[in-house]
C-alpha distance (Angstrom), angle and dihedral (degrees) to the residues before:
residue distance angle dihedral
M1 . . .
F2 3.73 . .
K3 3.72 119.7 .
T4 3.75 114.9 -138.8
R5 3.72 117.3 -139.1
R6 3.76 114.0 -144.1
K7 3.74 120.0 -143.7
S8 3.71 123.5 -146.9
T9 3.75 119.8 -108.4
Q10 3.78 89.4 -114.5
S11 3.81 93.8 54.3
L12 3.82 90.6 48.7
Q13 3.79 90.1 49.6
N14 3.81 90.4 50.5
E15 3.81 91.0 50.8
L16 3.79 92.6 49.7
E17 3.79 92.0 48.5
S18 3.80 90.7 53.2
I19 3.82 92.0 58.2
P20 3.81 108.9 97.2
E21 3.78 116.6 -115.8
T22 3.79 92.8 -133.2
V23 3.76 130.2 33.2
K24 3.78 119.1 -157.1
I25 3.80 121.7 -165.3
Q26 3.78 134.7 171.4
L27 3.80 119.9 -141.7
D28 3.77 115.2 -176.7
N29 3.81 101.5 -43.6
K30 3.81 95.6 -29.1
T31 3.78 125.2 99.1
L32 3.80 117.3 -148.7
I33 3.80 124.8 -168.9
F34 3.80 124.0 -162.9
D35 3.77 105.6 -153.3
D36 3.77 131.0 158.5
G37 3.80 92.1 -3.9
K38 3.82 95.4 -53.5
W39 3.79 135.9 95.5
K40 3.78 113.3 -123.4
T41 3.78 133.5 -178.2
D42 3.75 136.4 -161.1
K43 3.82 109.8 -79.5
N44 3.83 92.7 -136.7
E45 3.80 92.0 55.2
V46 3.80 90.9 52.0
D47 3.82 92.2 48.0
E48 3.80 90.4 51.8
D49 3.81 92.1 49.6
V50 3.81 91.8 47.7
S51 3.80 90.7 50.4
I52 3.82 91.6 52.0
L53 3.81 91.7 47.4
R54 3.81 91.9 49.5
K55 3.82 90.8 52.7
Q56 3.81 91.1 48.7
K57 3.80 90.6 47.9
Q58 3.81 91.5 51.8
Q59 3.81 91.4 49.0
L60 3.81 90.8 50.7
I61 3.81 91.7 48.7
E62 3.81 90.5 51.8
E63 3.81 92.3 46.7
N64 3.81 90.7 48.5
N65 3.81 91.4 51.0
Y66 3.81 90.4 48.9
L67 3.81 91.6 51.1
K68 3.81 91.6 47.9
L69 3.81 89.0 52.9
K70 3.81 91.3 50.3
I71 3.81 90.8 51.0
E72 3.80 91.1 49.5
I73 3.82 91.3 50.7
L74 3.81 92.0 48.5
L75 3.81 91.8 48.8
N76 3.82 90.0 50.3
M77 3.80 90.1 50.2
L78 3.81 90.3 49.7
A79 3.80 92.3 48.2
E80 3.81 90.5 50.0
S81 3.80 91.8 49.8
V82 3.80 91.5 49.1
A83 3.82 91.0 48.4
K84 3.80 91.7 51.6
G85 3.77 92.7 43.6
N86 3.80 91.8 -123.9
L87 3.78 95.9 136.1
P88 3.79 116.5 115.7
R89 3.78 114.5 -111.1
F90 3.77 117.9 -127.2
S91 3.77 118.9 -154.8
M92 3.75 123.0 -150.6
């Protein structure tokens, strides 16, 4: 069995006091700060990321609308071909 070693209240207090109040780390080009129990980031970095994501979202919306239009046109062409009887017949 393992024996647990108890620390004195004073030694625990000393350890806790030596822990920094804020921790600052850099990941890639982002700076994160752990302060008061919460992770925080630089407001400007967040604004830049949000701006990039909004542009990407708008591009995807436009691309999606374009693809929906293409599908609608193709379905109309297919319906017209079926109505005219211009579809090739496949024998089995």
